[in-house]
N, C-alpha and C positions, 0 to 999 in steps of 0.2 A: 740366823735371823729369819731367813726365808722359810725354813722348815718350821720354826716356831709360829709364824703367821699362818702357815697352812694347817698346823695342828689346832691352833686357836679357832680358825675359821671353821674347821671341820666340827669342832665341839659346838660352836655357836649355831651352825646350820643344823646339826642333829638335835640340839635342844629346841630350836624353833620348829623343826619337823615333829618332834615328840609332842610339843604343845598343840600343834595343829591336829595331830592324830587324837590327842585327848579331847579336843573340842569336837572332832568328828564323832568320836564315840559318845560323848555327852549329847550331841545333837541326835544321834540315832536312838539313844535311850529315851531322851526327852520326847521326841516325836512319837516313838512307839508307845510309850506310856500314855501320852495324850490321846492317841487313837484308841488304845485299849480302854481307857477310862470313858471316852465318849461312846464307844460301842457298847460297853458293858453297863455303864451307869448313867449315860446321857449327860455327863458333866466332863469338863476338860480343865486343864490348867489355864488360868488367865495369863495372857501375854506370851503364849507359845510362839506365835507368829513373830512377835517383836524380838524375842530372845534368839530365835533361829536366824532371823534376817539380819539383826544388828550386831550380834555377838558371835555366834557359831560360824556363820558363813564368812564373815569378814576375816576371822582368824584362820579358817581353813584355806582361804584363797591366798592371803598375803604372807603368812608366816613360812610356808614351805618354799618360797621363791629362792632363797639362798641354797637350799639343799639341791633343788633342781638345777641351778646354775653350777654348783660344785660338781655334780655328777654329769654335767654337760648334756642334759636331757631336754633343754629348750629347743624349740624348732629352729633348725638352721638348714640353709640350702647352699651347697658349695660346688655346684656343677662347674662353674667357671673357675673359681679359686682353686679347686682341686687339680687343675691342669697347669697351674703356675709353678715356678720354682719354689722350693721350700723356704728360701730366705724371704721371698716376696709374700708368701703365705703368712709367715710370722709377722711381717710388717703390717699386713692387712688385718691380721688377728688382733694385734696390739692396738691398731687404730680403732677397730670395732669395739674393743674393750674400753678404750678411752671414751668413745661416744656413749657407751653404756654407763660408765661412771658418771659422766656429765648428766645424762638423762635421769638416772636413778638418784643422783645427788640432788637434782632439782626437785624430784618427787619427794625425796626424804625431807628436804628442807621445808617445802611447802606443807607437807602433811604434818610435820612437827609443829609448824606455826598453827595449823588448824587444830591439832590436838591440844596445844597449849590454850588456844582461845576457847575451845570447847570445855576444857577442864576448869578454867577460871570462871566461866559462865555457868558451870554445872549443867551443861546442855542436856535437855530432855526431849523426848518425843511425845507426840500427842497419843495418849492411850487412856484406858479406863483407870489407870493408876499411874503413879509417878515412875516413869521409865527413863533411866539415865543412859544417855548415848555416849557421853564423854569417855568412858573406859574403852569402848571399842575403837575409838579414834586412834589409840596408841598402837594398834596392830600395824597400821600402815607405815609409820616411820621406823618401827622395829623391823618389819619385813624388808623395807627398802634399804635400811642401813645394813642389815645382814646380807642383802643382795650385793651391796657395794663391797663388803668384805670378801664375798665369794669371787667377785670379778677381780679384785686385787690379787687374791690368792691364785686364781687361774692365770693371771698375767705373770706373776712371779714364777709359777710353775713352767709356763711356756718359755720364759726367759732362761730359766735354769736348764730346761731340756733343749733349748735352742730350736724349738719347732712349735708350730701352731697347734693348739689343742682342738 
């Protein structure tokens, strides 16, 4: 069961990372093409700033959270904890993971409510055209939910190995 959760979480984290990389590539192409059109023809795509700000950047920031957690690449400082006995390190690691689950659970829940509200209202931004914001709101609960899965998978791995990660 533990191994199945780790495999599922690995798949979810890599899928979210791939989507973020795709949005990053689209953003680079979109901005490069916009700059080239402006430089060569004096025209640009309408809404480039809005698309980059509200779609690409949101996805690039929030979707890879789970992958970074899974690979244990988030910032951590363990100067004091590294000197403690291994059993106490594991207890403190599990406590920190529990706090992380609580924190990201609250963020996931609230961002889900915000995304639902934005979707039902078909939330838009002020622009020269109708620009829908509500689709980008879903990147947050997806990213936070995937982050929670990554924390759970790391907790189970730590328990299986009987050591803090």
